[in-house]
N, C-alpha and C positions, 0 to 999 in steps of 0.2 A: 714302291719299287719301280725303278725305271727299267724297261724291258725292250730289247731289240728283237722284233718279231722275225726279221729276215734270217737272223742267225740263231734265234732262240737263246739269246745271251742276256743274262742278268747283269746290267751295267752298274746300277747303284741301288743301295738299300738303306733305309732308315727304319729302325724298329721303334715303334711307339704309337701313340694315338694320332689320329688323322687331324692334325692341327695346322694352323698357318705357319707356325715355327718349324715343325717337322717337314712340311712341304717345301719351305724355303731351303732347309738343309739338304733335302733330296735334290732339288734343282741345282744347288751350288755344287754338290758332289758330282752330279752328272755332267755339269759344265766343266769341272776340273778334269774328270776322267776322259772326256772327249776333246780336250784341248781347246775348249771354247768354240768349236766349230758349230755353225748353224746347221741343224738337221734339215733334211728334205721336207719332213713333216713330223710334227709332234701331235699326239692325240691323248685325251684323257676323258674322265667323266666330267660332270658339270661343277665340280668343286671349284668355287671362284678363287681359292687360294693359289691354284696353279697359274692362272693368268697373271695374277699380281707378282708371283715369284718369278715367272719367266720374264716379265717386263723389267723387274729390278735386277736380275742376274744378267740377262742378255742385253738389256737396254743400253742405249747410248745417251749420254748426257748432252743437253742442248739448252740454249738460252732463249726463252720466248721473247718475242718482240714487245717493247713497251708501247702501250697505247697512249698517245699524246706525247708532249715534250716534258711534262713535269711529273714529279713523283718518283718513287723508287722503281728500280727495275724488278720485274717479277722474278721469283726464285727459279733456279734451274730445275729442269724436269728431266725425266728419262722417257725415251721412246724406243720401241722395238726396231731393230735394224731391218733394212729392206731385204727381202728374201726369206725372212722368218715366217713360217706357216704353222699355225696352231689351230686345231679344231677340236670340238668336244662332241660327245654323244649325248643326245637328249632322249630319254626313254619315257614314253607315255604309258601309265599303268591304269588298269581298271580291275578292281577287285583283286588287288595284289598280284596282277599278272601284266607282263609287258605286252602291249598290243600294238605299239608303234615305236620305231626308232628313227630319229632324225639326226642329221649332222648340222652343227652350227660352227661357222668359221669365226674365230675370235681375232686372230692376227693373220694378215695376208688377205688375199682375195679368193673368191670361190673358184675362179679360173685357175689360179696358181695351185690351189688344193687339188683340183681335178687333174692337173698336169702331174703333180707329185704322185697321185694314186695311179695314174696311167703308167708311170715309170716304176711303180712298186712291183716287186717280184712275188709278193705274198697276199696282197689284198687289193680290192677295187673299191672299197668303201671305208669311210671313217668308222672305226669300231674299237672296242676294248676287249675283244674276245680272246686275243692272244695272251694278254696278261691275266685274264680271268681263268683261262685254261691252265696257265702255269700255276696259279694258286692251287688248283686241284692236284697237280703233279707234286707240288711242295707238301701238301697235306698228306699225300701218300708216302712221302719220304720222311716227314717230320710228324710223328704221332702226337706231338704236343699241340698241334693245330687242328686235330680231328675234333669235330663237334660231338658233344655229349660223350666224352671219354674220360676214363680215370687217368689218362696220360697227360692231362693238362699241366702246364708249368706252375710250380708253386713259388718260384723265385724269378724275378724279372731279369736279372743278370744272366741266369742260365738260359732263359728263353731267348734272349738276344744272341747269346753265344751259339746256341744250337741253330737258330734261324740263319745266322751268318754262315755257319758250317754247311748246312744243307743247300743253301742257295748258291754260294760261291763255289763249292766243290762240284756242283752240277755243271758249271761252265767248263771245267777241265776234265772231269772224271766220268761223266755220264753220257755215253753215246746216245744220240737221239735218232729214232728210226726215220723221221722225215728228213734228216740231214744226210743220210747215207748216200753214197755215190756208187754207180755201177748198175748191174742188172742181175736178174735171177740166173741167167745162163752163165754169165762170166763171173758172178760173185759180187758181193757188196763190200764196200770199204766203209767201216764205221767212222763217224765223225762226231765230235763233241761240239757244243756251241763255240768254244774258244778256237777249236781247229777250223770250223767253218768261217769264223771271223778273221782268221789269219793271225791270231795271237800266239799260236804254238804250232808245232809241226807233227804232234803225235798225241795219242790219248794217254793222259796221265793216270797213274794208279793213285789211290788214296795215300799210300805211304810216300810217294814222291811229292804229292801236293802238300801234305802236312809237314814234311821235313824240309821243304824249300824255304830258304831264308826270307823273312818278310822284308828285311832291309838289306839291299845289296850294297856291298862295300867294294870300292875299287882297289 
């Protein structure tokens, strides 16, 4: 899952095993949904498939210089564009407990990553706590993901459908407490992730969201 922590928005989702193929599909979907824009900062765990997928999807093709005057030219390669910043979280464990968390810059520079964190409205460190916390929220809304439960999915297609339903309806129909605006004295205005991100101007009901045409026709 690709998650926007500032607006608590689920941007992209791929249901399946954590494989290189599915990681590539997730990055491609995120790239398409965001119009190919380079994010201020992207973070993840240390799964090496993310770095490879980001380079392939966001990378720019270039021709390496040939060494010497003879022989074939080297094959074209891809490199990440300037301004792309990607860092991972490295967790050191002892006796199955996390005792230390470090950040590792994969693309970009440490100075650029610190600058992106300084401009962030939600965090001052490279971490994955926001997406991990959202996994807990999703398990609360989707009983099929609760551990050691009789509600587990028996059919993969149904599991994928329910996962997409709970995660994407959350964007438009689920007001998030930390996103509300106002004060206790004057009252609060509820906001969903989609409303906070400027994708809509109101909180949707489930009926409105489910009956909205998936394909818009002019």
